[in-house]
C-alpha positions as CSV (number, residue, x, y, z in Angstrom):
1,X,-0.3,0.3,-0.2
2,X,1.3,3.7,-0.8
3,X,2.5,5.3,2.2
4,X,-0.2,7.8,3.4
5,X,0.9,11.4,2.3
6,X,-1.6,13.3,3.9
7,X,0.5,14.2,6.4
8,X,-1.1,12.5,9.9
9,X,-1.7,14.2,13.0
10,X,-2.0,17.8,11.3
11,X,-4.6,19.9,11.2
12,X,-5.9,22.4,8.8
13,X,-5.2,22.6,5.1
14,X,-1.6,22.7,5.6
15,X,-2.1,18.4,6.2
16,X,-1.4,18.5,2.5
17,X,1.7,18.7,0.9
18,X,1.5,21.1,-2.4
19,X,0.5,18.9,-5.7
20,X,3.1,21.2,-7.5
21,X,6.2,20.3,-4.9
22,X,5.0,15.7,-6.0
23,X,6.5,13.6,-8.6
24,X,3.8,11.8,-10.8
25,X,4.0,8.3,-8.5
26,X,3.3,10.9,-5.4
27,X,0.4,12.7,-7.0
28,X,-1.1,9.2,-8.6
29,X,-0.7,7.4,-5.3
30,X,-2.1,9.8,-3.1
31,X,-5.0,10.4,-5.7
32,X,-5.7,6.6,-5.6
33,X,-5.5,7.0,-1.5
34,X,-8.2,9.9,-1.8
35,X,-10.3,7.8,-4.1
36,X,-10.8,4.9,-1.7
37,X,-11.8,7.3,1.0
38,X,-14.0,9.3,-0.3
39,X,-15.3,6.0,-1.7
40,X,-15.7,4.6,2.0
41,X,-18.0,7.8,2.1
42,X,-17.8,7.8,5.6
43,X,-17.1,11.3,6.6
44,X,-19.2,14.9,6.6
45,X,-19.8,16.6,3.3
46,X,-17.2,19.0,4.2
47,X,-14.9,16.2,4.9
48,X,-16.1,15.2,1.6
49,X,-15.4,17.9,-0.4
50,X,-11.9,18.8,0.7
51,X,-10.6,15.4,0.0
52,X,-12.2,15.6,-3.8
53,X,-11.2,19.4,-3.8
54,X,-7.1,17.8,-2.9
55,X,-8.6,15.1,-5.8
56,X,-9.2,17.4,-8.6
57,X,-5.5,19.1,-8.0
58,X,-4.2,15.9,-7.8
59,X,-5.5,14.6,-11.1
60,X,-4.7,18.0,-12.4
61,X,-0.9,17.6,-11.5
62,X,-0.8,13.8,-13.2
63,X,-1.9,15.8,-16.4
64,X,0.5,18.3,-16.4
65,X,2.9,16.1,-15.3
66,X,2.2,13.7,-18.7
67,X,1.6,16.4,-20.7
68,X,4.9,17.4,-20.1
69,X,6.2,13.8,-20.5
70,X,4.5,13.4,-23.7
71,X,6.2,16.8,-24.9
72,X,9.8,15.5,-23.9
73,X,9.1,12.4,-26.5
74,X,7.6,14.4,-28.9
75,X,10.5,16.5,-29.2
76,X,13.3,13.6,-28.6
77,X,11.6,11.9,-31.9
78,X,11.5,15.2,-33.8
79,X,15.2,15.6,-33.0
80,X,15.9,11.7,-33.6
81,X,14.2,12.4,-37.4
82,X,15.6,15.8,-38.0
83,X,19.1,13.7,-37.2
84,X,18.4,10.6,-39.8
85,X,17.4,13.3,-42.9
């Protein structure tokens, strides 16, 4: 099971690390855990909304990192094709 990155024992919004500081693997693992927690449905509406918002931020971080990786691959392919001409 992935390590809990929610900052156990901390209170408030600061309990979560800034998504911008997370690697793809860290953001994805936390997103998976967040979805599991939400699926349990055993918290108040306010708590659920905080986890949902966190999940959205983590998903966006993953999308950005995947997009950047895709651009790097495309650039490498384009560079290789130019060298072959």
